[in-house]
N, CA, C and O atoms as a DFTB+ gen file, in Angstrom:
268 C
 N C O
     1  1      85.965     150.050     211.775
     2  2      86.323     150.515     210.443
     3  2      87.741     151.069     210.477
     4  3      88.153     151.702     211.449
     5  1      88.484     150.818     209.389
     6  2      89.866     151.276     209.323
     7  2      90.046     152.277     208.197
     8  3      89.341     152.235     207.188
     9  1      90.984     153.163     208.381
    10  2      91.280     154.158     207.365
    11  2      92.487     153.762     206.542
    12  3      93.082     154.603     205.868
    13  1      92.858     152.484     206.586
    14  2      94.038     152.000     205.880
    15  2      93.664     150.918     204.899
    16  3      92.703     150.175     205.099
    17  1      94.433     150.839     203.844
    18  2      94.269     149.777     202.846
    19  2      95.655     149.374     202.368
    20  3      96.579     150.188     202.342
    21  1      95.789     148.112     201.991
    22  2      97.067     147.689     201.412
    23  2      97.199     148.282     200.019
    24  3      96.231     148.782     199.446
    25  1      98.399     148.219     199.487
    26  2      98.607     148.708     198.113
    27  2      97.765     147.911     197.128
    28  3      97.232     148.469     196.168
    29  1      97.646     146.621     197.360
    30  2      96.840     145.772     196.476
    31  2      95.366     146.176     196.552
    32  3      94.690     146.275     195.527
    33  1      94.879     146.405     197.755
    34  2      93.472     146.809     197.889
    35  2      93.226     148.128     197.187
    36  3      92.195     148.306     196.539
    37  1      94.155     149.044     197.307
    38  2      94.042     150.332     196.620
    39  2      94.045     150.140     195.111
    40  3      93.245     150.749     194.401
    41  1      94.941     149.295     194.624
    42  2      95.011     149.040     193.184
    43  2      93.715     148.415     192.657
    44  3      93.239     148.784     191.583
    45  1      93.151     147.479     193.407
    46  2      91.895     146.848     193.010
    47  2      90.782     147.879     192.934
    48  3      89.990     147.889     191.992
    49  1      90.734     148.733     193.923
    50  2      89.693     149.791     193.944
    51  2      89.845     150.747     192.758
    52  3      88.866     151.105     192.104
    53  1      91.084     151.151     192.498
    54  2      91.333     152.061     191.362
    55  2      90.978     151.400     190.028
    56  3      90.388     152.037     189.155
    57  1      91.335     150.139     189.873
    58  2      91.029     149.430     188.638
    59  2      89.502     149.320     188.431
    60  3      89.004     149.509     187.321
    61  1      88.785     149.017     189.500
    62  2      87.331     148.891     189.393
    63  2      86.675     150.263     189.136
    64  3      85.707     150.362     188.381
    65  1      87.207     151.298     189.762
    66  2      86.691     152.641     189.491
    67  2      86.959     153.040     188.047
    68  3      86.103     153.649     187.405
    69  1      88.136     152.704     187.531
    70  2      88.462     153.018     186.146
    71  2      87.538     152.242     185.211
    72  3      87.088     152.781     184.199
    73  1      87.254     150.997     185.537
    74  2      86.303     150.222     184.726
    75  2      84.943     150.889     184.686
    76  3      84.307     150.946     183.634
    77  1      84.501     151.388     185.808
    78  2      83.231     152.122     185.847
    79  2      83.277     153.364     184.993
    80  3      82.308     153.680     184.303
    81  1      84.394     154.076     185.027
    82  2      84.572     155.248     184.177
    83  2      84.446     154.882     182.709
    84  3      83.733     155.547     181.957
    85  1      85.137     153.822     182.300
    86  2      85.081     153.400     180.898
    87  2      83.655     153.022     180.499
    88  3      83.216     153.321     179.389
    89  1      82.947     152.375     181.395
    90  2      81.547     152.014     181.084
    91  2      80.674     153.265     180.946
    92  3      79.793     153.314     180.087
    93  1      80.913     154.266     181.779
    94  2      80.161     155.522     181.655
    95  2      80.449     156.220     180.339
    96  3      79.541     156.745     179.695
    97  1      81.715     156.225     179.940
    98  2      82.073     156.817     178.645
    99  2      81.371     156.048     177.528
   100  3      80.841     156.650     176.595
   101  1      81.367     154.726     177.624
   102  2      80.705     153.902     176.601
   103  2      79.229     154.228     176.501
   104  3      78.680     154.303     175.402
   105  1      78.585     154.422     177.637
   106  2      77.153     154.725     177.639
   107  2      76.853     156.085     177.000
   108  3      75.781     156.286     176.429
   109  1      77.795     157.002     177.101
   110  2      77.573     158.368     176.607
   111  2      78.116     158.616     175.208
   112  3      77.809     159.641     174.598
   113  1      78.921     157.689     174.692
   114  2      79.555     157.924     173.397
   115  2      79.568     156.636     172.569
   116  3      80.525     155.863     172.629
   117  1      78.510     156.412     171.801
   118  2      78.386     155.180     171.019
   119  2      79.560     154.945     170.056
   120  3      79.858     153.799     169.720
   121  1      80.212     155.996     169.620
   122  2      81.312     155.861     168.662
   123  2      82.505     155.084     169.248
   124  3      83.257     154.442     168.514
   125  1      82.661     155.150     170.563
   126  2      83.786     154.450     171.204
   127  2      83.310     153.396     172.202
   128  3      84.106     152.859     172.973
   129  1      82.034     153.108     172.183
   130  2      81.443     152.216     173.179
   131  2      82.101     150.838     173.223
   132  3      82.410     150.342     174.307
   133  1      82.316     150.226     172.089
   134  2      82.911     148.881     172.080
   135  2      84.301     148.883     172.710
   136  3      84.618     148.021     173.529
   137  1      85.120     149.843     172.330
   138  2      86.478     149.930     172.870
   139  2      86.451     150.223     174.369
   140  3      87.233     149.647     175.125
   141  1      85.575     151.094     174.797
   142  2      85.506     151.440     176.217
   143  2      85.037     150.253     177.045
   144  3      85.535     150.039     178.150
   145  1      84.093     149.481     176.533
   146  2      83.631     148.304     177.256
   147  2      84.729     147.241     177.316
   148  3      84.875     146.547     178.323
   149  1      85.495     147.120     176.237
   150  2      86.616     146.192     176.247
   151  2      87.659     146.612     177.289
   152  3      88.183     145.774     178.024
   153  1      87.953     147.909     177.345
   154  2      88.870     148.421     178.356
   155  2      88.345     148.111     179.757
   156  3      89.094     147.656     180.621
   157  1      87.073     148.357     179.973
   158  2      86.467     148.086     181.282
   159  2      86.601     146.615     181.666
   160  3      86.908     146.286     182.811
   161  1      86.367     145.740     180.697
   162  2      86.481     144.294     180.974
   163  2      87.907     143.920     181.377
   164  3      88.105     143.123     182.295
   165  1      88.898     144.493     180.695
   166  2      90.302     144.203     181.025
   167  2      90.624     144.692     182.440
   168  3      91.252     143.974     183.218
   169  1      90.202     145.890     182.766
   170  2      90.460     146.445     184.107
   171  2      89.793     145.595     185.180
   172  3      90.384     145.350     186.231
   173  1      88.574     145.147     184.928
   174  2      87.873     144.280     185.881
   175  2      88.599     142.935     186.024
   176  3      88.704     142.395     187.125
   177  1      89.089     142.409     184.921
   178  2      89.807     141.131     184.960
   179  2      91.081     141.236     185.804
   180  3      91.367     140.355     186.615
   181  1      91.836     142.306     185.610
   182  2      93.052     142.502     186.379
   183  2      92.707     142.723     187.855
   184  3      93.403     142.208     188.731
   185  1      91.663     143.467     188.137
   186  2      91.236     143.663     189.524
   187  2      90.889     142.320     190.169
   188  3      91.247     142.072     191.320
   189  1      90.205     141.471     189.440
   190  2      89.857     140.150     189.967
   191  2      91.106     139.297     190.217
   192  3      91.188     138.588     191.220
   193  1      92.065     139.369     189.307
   194  2      93.315     138.631     189.504
   195  2      94.006     139.076     190.792
   196  3      94.448     138.246     191.586
   197  1      94.094     140.375     190.990
   198  2      94.724     140.913     192.192
   199  2      93.945     140.543     193.453
   200  3      94.528     140.192     194.479
   201  1      92.643     140.625     193.358
   202  2      91.779     140.303     194.499
   203  2      91.915     138.836     194.894
   204  3      92.006     138.509     196.077
   205  1      91.928     137.958     193.896
   206  2      91.977     136.517     194.144
   207  2      93.352     136.028     194.565
   208  3      93.456     135.114     195.384
   209  1      94.414     136.622     194.019
   210  2      95.776     136.152     194.294
   211  2      96.752     137.318     194.162
   212  3      97.377     137.484     193.114
   213  1      96.890     138.121     195.209
   214  2      97.720     139.331     195.142
   215  2      99.175     139.071     194.753
   216  3      99.825     139.950     194.188
   217  1      99.691     137.886     195.043
   218  2     101.073     137.570     194.721
   219  2     101.209     136.694     193.495
   220  3     102.295     136.188     193.212
   221  1     100.118     136.506     192.758
   222  2     100.136     135.656     191.576
   223  2     100.947     136.263     190.456
   224  3     101.314     137.438     190.494
   225  1     101.222     135.440     189.456
   226  2     101.951     135.887     188.269
   227  2     101.188     135.506     187.020
   228  3     100.342     134.612     187.039
   229  1     101.492     136.183     185.950
   230  2     100.943     135.874     184.639
   231  2     102.076     135.826     183.636
   232  3     103.109     136.468     183.828
   233  1     101.893     135.078     182.582
   234  2     102.881     135.005     181.515
   235  2     102.728     136.217     180.612
   236  3     101.621     136.543     180.183
   237  1     103.818     136.873     180.327
   238  2     103.785     138.044     179.444
   239  2     104.032     137.654     177.990
   240  3     104.014     138.519     177.114
   241  1     104.261     136.378     177.718
   242  2     104.517     135.907     176.357
   243  2     103.355     136.258     175.429
   244  3     103.575     136.707     174.304
   245  1     102.124     136.058     175.893
   246  2     100.949     136.369     175.048
   247  2     100.860     137.865     174.774
   248  3     100.478     138.259     173.672
   249  1     101.199     138.699     175.733
   250  2     101.132     140.152     175.543
   251  2     102.138     140.610     174.499
   252  3     101.856     141.524     173.724
   253  1     103.319     139.978     174.473
   254  2     104.342     140.360     173.502
   255  2     103.943     139.986     172.076
   256  3     104.385     140.627     171.122
   257  1     103.117     138.959     171.924
   258  2     102.703     138.514     170.605
   259  2     101.843     139.524     169.877
   260  3     101.774     139.501     168.648
   261  1     101.177     140.419     170.616
   262  2     100.280     141.375     169.974
   263  2     101.018     142.619     169.502
   264  3     100.426     143.451     168.814
   265  1     102.303     142.774     169.852
   266  2     103.073     143.937     169.418
   267  2     103.407     143.888     167.947
   268  3     104.054     144.799     167.429
């Protein structure tokens, strides 16, 4: 067992932990449940992207369209 992790591994862990936090908030607060679950899904998706391809890229064009 090692006490070290790469920056990407740490980021993936933090994103997944944050997703769990959002899901817990959703379970405890129906008024914001939909938004919290959506946040959790986004964090999980980004964690999966990092896990699958740490050096991958995404187009930011779609993100700019929502501004």
